[in-house]
N, C-alpha and C positions, 0 to 999 in steps of 0.2 A: 593504594592509589585512589585518588579522588575520581568519582564517577561524574560524567558530564551528561546532562539530560538533553535528548534530541527530540525533535518533532518532525513529522512528515511534511515536507514543503511542496513537493511535486512528484508526479509520476509521468514519465514520457518515454518516447522511443529512444533507444540507445543508438548513438551515432557509431559506436565502436563495434557492435555485434549485431548481426542479422537475427531477426526473430527474438530479440531481447529488449528489455526495457530498463530504464534507469530510474530508481527511486532516490530522490534527493532528501536527505535528512539534514535538518538545520539545528545548530546549537541554539538552545533556548535563550541563553544569556550571552550571545556573542554573534560574530558574523561569519563563522566558519560553516561550510556545507560539506556533507559527506555523501557523494554519489555512490550508489551500490547497484551493480548490474544484476538483474534478476530475469528469470524466464517468463514467458508469456502466461503460463498457467498461474504462477504466483502473482504476477501483475494483475491478472483478471480477478483473482481471489481478493486482493487488497482493494481494487477499485470497486468491486461489488459491495464490500463492507463500507467503504467510505461513502458510496452513493446511497447506502441503506436500501439496496435492491434486495428483494426476497426471492431467492430461487425456489422452484417448486420442491426440490429435494435438497438435502444438505450437501454442500461441497465437502471435500476432505477436511479443510480447516474448521468448518462448522461442526463436522462430526467429532473432531478432536475436542472442541469446546463443549459440545453436548455431553460427551463421554466424561470429561473432567467435571462438569457441573453435576452430573448424575452421581459421581463418587466423591463429591466434596473437595475436589482439587482446585486450587486457585493459582493462576499464573500471575505472580506479583510484579515481575519486571523482566524485561529482555535486556541483556547486556551484550553489545558487540565487543567481544573480549580480546580479539586478536586479528592481525592482518599479516598473512604470510604468503609471499609470492603472488600478490594481487588478489588473494582470496580472503574474504572476511569470515571470521568464526564467531559464533554466538552461543550464549547460554540462556536457557529458560530457567528463571528462578521461581520454583514452584513450592507451594505450601499445601500440606494436608494436615490440618490441625496444628500440632506442635512440630511435625516432621517437615523439614525443609530440604529440598534437593535441587541441585543444579544439573540440568539436562542439556547435553550438547545438541545443537540444531543448526541446520543451514540458515543463514541469515534471512533469506527470502521467506522461508517458512516461519521463522521467529517473528518477522514483521507482520506477516498475515495473521498470526495468532495475537500479536500485540494489539492490533486494531479491533479484534473480536473481544478480547478480554478488557479492552480499554485500560491497558497498563502502560507505565512509562517505559521509554527506551533510553538506554544509557550507552556510553562508550567512555574511552579514556583519552587523555591529552595526546599520548604518543600515536594513537590511531588517527586522530584528527590532524595531527602534524604530518603524518606520513601519507594518508589517503585523502585528506580533506582539501578543500578549496576555500580561499579567503575572498569574500566579496570585495570588489574594488570600491574606490571612493564614491563613484557615481551611484552605486546601488546600496552602499552601506547605510544602514539606518532605515531603509525602506522596508516596510513589512510586505511580504508576498501577498498577492491578492488571494482572497478566500477561494476564488474559483480555481486557482492554480493547484490547490491541494487536491482537488477532485478531478483535474484534467487528465484524462487518459486517452491518448491518441489511439484510434482503432483504424482498421483498414478503411479506405475511402467508402463513403456511403453510396448506396445504390441509387441510381438515377430515379428509380420508381418512387422513392420517398417524396420527391418534390411534388408529385401529383396527388399525394394523399393529404387529407385534412388532419388537423390535430387530433380529432376524435378517433379517426381511423388508425392513426399512429399509436395512440394510447391503447387501443384494442390489440394492435399488433405486438406491442411490447409485452402485454399480459400473456398473449399466446406464446411468444418466444420464451418467456420465463417458464411457462408450464412445460414447454418442450425442452427445457434446459439448453436453449440456443443463446448463450450469454453474449456471444459476439454480435449477433443480430440485435439483441436487446440494447446493447451499448451503442450500436450504430443508430438505432431509432431514437434513443435518448439524446444522442448528440445532435440529431436533426431537430428535435423539439427544442433543445437549448439554443441552437443556432437561430431558430425562428423567434424565440423570446428576446434574444439580444439584438436582433436586427430591426 
């Protein structure tokens, strides 16, 4: 079967499940989109890497990458290989010298690792046909805004942020990262971005 390359288009709240997020993968050479529901932890792990935020201590997916790097393992690609009863199944295509292994993984974890290893993400036609969405004529051909790739909705920002200066917020974001309070760091980041765009 021919593999179809995907890219991360957006990450947003899931309308179908509470405390879940939807990561939207887009066909690189087409107009089909594949929405995948993931948990809050994995959404946060993906968002932190997309935003190039540096946590004070490694997250689980960072630890996996550090471990792989230390032993010369390379994640070459992620393949969303199956869709059964609404659940996506994925394989990590890994290499250690000449030795190649496919390792079963939850799709949310596979995507969090793909952004860390900067490796391609693939799927197959039948999965896009079954679980995908085709853009309508109005949106077809339009490239998603660069910001949408990094957009990660977080709980409403605290009112106290409005009273803070940009410098105070920058200091607060550093403190939040040192304390591993990534939710607060994301809220502060969103407030700073809101100010820049207004």
